[in-house]
C-alpha positions as CSV (number, residue, x, y, z in Angstrom):
1,M,-48.6,-0.2,5.1
2,S,-51.6,-2.4,5.0
3,I,-52.8,-5.5,3.2
4,G,-53.5,-5.2,-0.5
5,I,-51.3,-2.1,-1.1
6,K,-48.6,-2.2,-3.7
7,H,-45.3,-1.2,-2.1
8,T,-42.9,1.2,-3.7
9,K,-39.3,0.2,-4.2
10,T,-38.3,2.6,-1.4
11,E,-40.9,1.1,1.0
12,Q,-39.6,-2.4,0.0
13,R,-36.0,-1.4,0.9
14,K,-37.1,0.1,4.2
15,V,-39.0,-3.1,5.0
16,V,-36.0,-5.3,4.2
17,N,-33.8,-3.0,6.3
18,R,-36.3,-3.2,9.2
19,T,-36.0,-7.0,8.9
20,F,-32.2,-6.7,9.1
21,A,-32.5,-4.5,12.2
22,L,-34.3,-7.3,13.9
23,V,-31.5,-9.7,12.8
24,R,-28.9,-7.3,14.3
25,S,-30.8,-7.3,17.6
26,G,-30.6,-11.1,17.9
27,H,-33.5,-12.5,15.9
28,S,-33.0,-15.2,13.3
29,I,-33.6,-14.1,9.7
30,T,-36.6,-16.4,9.6
31,S,-38.3,-15.0,12.7
32,A,-37.5,-11.5,11.6
33,R,-39.1,-12.0,8.2
34,K,-42.2,-13.6,9.8
35,T,-42.6,-10.7,12.2
36,V,-42.2,-7.9,9.6
37,A,-44.2,-9.8,7.0
38,K,-47.1,-10.1,9.5
39,E,-46.9,-6.3,10.3
40,I,-47.2,-5.3,6.6
41,G,-49.5,-8.0,5.4
42,V,-47.2,-10.0,3.0
43,S,-45.6,-13.4,3.2
44,P,-42.1,-13.9,4.5
45,N,-41.2,-15.2,1.1
46,T,-42.1,-11.8,-0.4
47,L,-39.5,-10.2,1.9
48,W,-36.9,-12.6,0.6
49,V,-37.9,-11.8,-3.0
50,W,-37.5,-8.1,-2.3
51,Q,-34.2,-8.6,-0.6
52,D,-32.9,-10.7,-3.6
53,K,-34.3,-8.1,-6.1
54,F,-32.2,-5.4,-4.5
55,G,-29.1,-7.6,-4.0
56,M,-29.2,-7.0,-0.2
57,T,-27.3,-9.5,1.9
58,T,-28.4,-10.6,5.3
59,P,-26.1,-9.1,8.0
60,N,-23.6,-11.3,9.8
61,V,-23.9,-10.8,13.5
62,I,-21.2,-11.8,16.0
63,K,-22.9,-13.8,18.7
64,A,-21.4,-14.5,22.1
65,T,-21.3,-18.2,21.2
66,D,-18.9,-17.4,18.3
67,L,-16.4,-15.8,20.6
68,V,-13.5,-17.2,22.6
69,K,-11.5,-16.0,25.5
70,N,-7.8,-15.5,24.9
71,H,-5.4,-14.0,27.4
72,G,-8.2,-11.9,29.0
73,T,-9.4,-10.4,25.8
74,T,-12.5,-11.5,23.9
75,R,-12.3,-11.8,20.2
76,K,-13.9,-13.6,17.3
77,S,-12.7,-17.2,16.9
78,T,-11.8,-16.8,13.3
79,A,-8.5,-15.1,13.0
80,L,-7.9,-12.3,10.5
81,S,-4.5,-12.5,8.8
82,T,-2.7,-11.2,5.8
83,K,-0.4,-12.9,3.4
84,S,2.4,-10.5,4.5
85,G,4.4,-11.3,7.5
86,N,7.8,-10.7,9.1
87,T,9.3,-11.4,5.6
88,V,8.1,-8.0,4.5
89,I,9.8,-6.2,7.4
90,K,13.0,-8.1,6.9
91,G,12.9,-7.2,3.2
92,L,12.3,-3.6,4.1
93,E,15.4,-3.6,6.4
94,I,17.6,-5.1,3.6
95,M,16.3,-2.6,1.1
96,K,17.0,0.3,3.5
97,G,20.6,-0.9,3.8
98,K,21.0,-1.2,0.0
99,L,19.4,2.2,-0.7
100,G,21.7,3.7,1.9
101,T,24.7,2.4,-0.2
102,V,23.3,3.9,-3.4
103,F,22.6,7.3,-1.8
104,T,26.0,7.4,-0.1
105,S,27.6,6.6,-3.4
106,L,25.7,9.5,-5.1
107,V,26.6,12.0,-2.4
108,D,30.2,10.9,-2.4
109,Q,30.2,10.9,-6.2
110,D,32.3,7.8,-6.3
111,G,31.0,6.9,-9.8
112,R,29.4,3.6,-8.9
113,F,25.9,4.8,-9.7
114,S,24.8,7.4,-12.3
115,N,21.9,9.8,-11.8
116,Q,19.9,7.6,-14.2
117,D,20.6,4.6,-12.0
118,A,19.6,6.5,-8.9
119,T,16.3,7.6,-10.5
120,A,15.4,4.0,-11.5
121,I,16.4,2.7,-8.0
122,S,14.4,5.4,-6.2
123,G,11.3,4.6,-8.4
124,V,11.5,0.9,-7.4
125,A,12.0,1.9,-3.8
126,N,8.9,4.1,-3.9
127,V,6.8,1.2,-5.2
128,I,8.2,-1.1,-2.4
129,L,7.6,1.5,0.2
130,G,4.0,2.0,-1.1
131,S,3.3,-1.7,-0.7
132,C,4.8,-1.6,2.8
133,K,2.5,1.3,3.7
134,Q,-0.4,-0.8,2.5
135,V,0.6,-3.7,4.7
136,L,0.8,-1.4,7.7
137,L,-2.7,0.1,6.9
138,E,-4.1,-3.5,6.7
139,R,-2.6,-4.4,10.0
140,K,-3.9,-1.2,11.6
141,A,-7.4,-1.8,10.1
142,M,-7.4,-5.4,11.4
143,G,-6.4,-4.3,14.8
144,K,-9.2,-1.7,14.8
145,V,-11.7,-4.4,13.7
146,N,-10.6,-6.7,16.5
147,K,-11.0,-3.9,19.1
148,T,-14.5,-2.7,17.9
149,E,-16.3,-6.0,17.5
150,T,-19.5,-5.8,19.5
151,L,-21.3,-8.6,21.4
152,I,-24.9,-9.3,20.8
């Protein structure tokens, strides 16, 4: 790509992505834009305009200065957390006990719960179990993110 040539949208995206590659390799966004803009014969501001036009966001790079040592493991200083905590697990244990009571009553046919009651209760239990599964998936994903962060 040389000076004076109109760049296609595909070329513009590729140029912006090349700028992002420099950012990922440790350059500041400003120096990356200057370098790439000089290579293709446009101004650094043109690269920003293209980036903005396509809604592309500058990548966040984890730098060594953003990391802290904690018990021999390196991790990002900002902690990931969810709104859920031990309360969810305690609630799950309580629910398990209560569901056990319902199912025991149904098996024994002691008349405390009808089949309609059991259907409603199991529906609610499935919703609660689904949300618990989501919490576990979140925790698993956060653990994976913490393990796979790379240093630049």
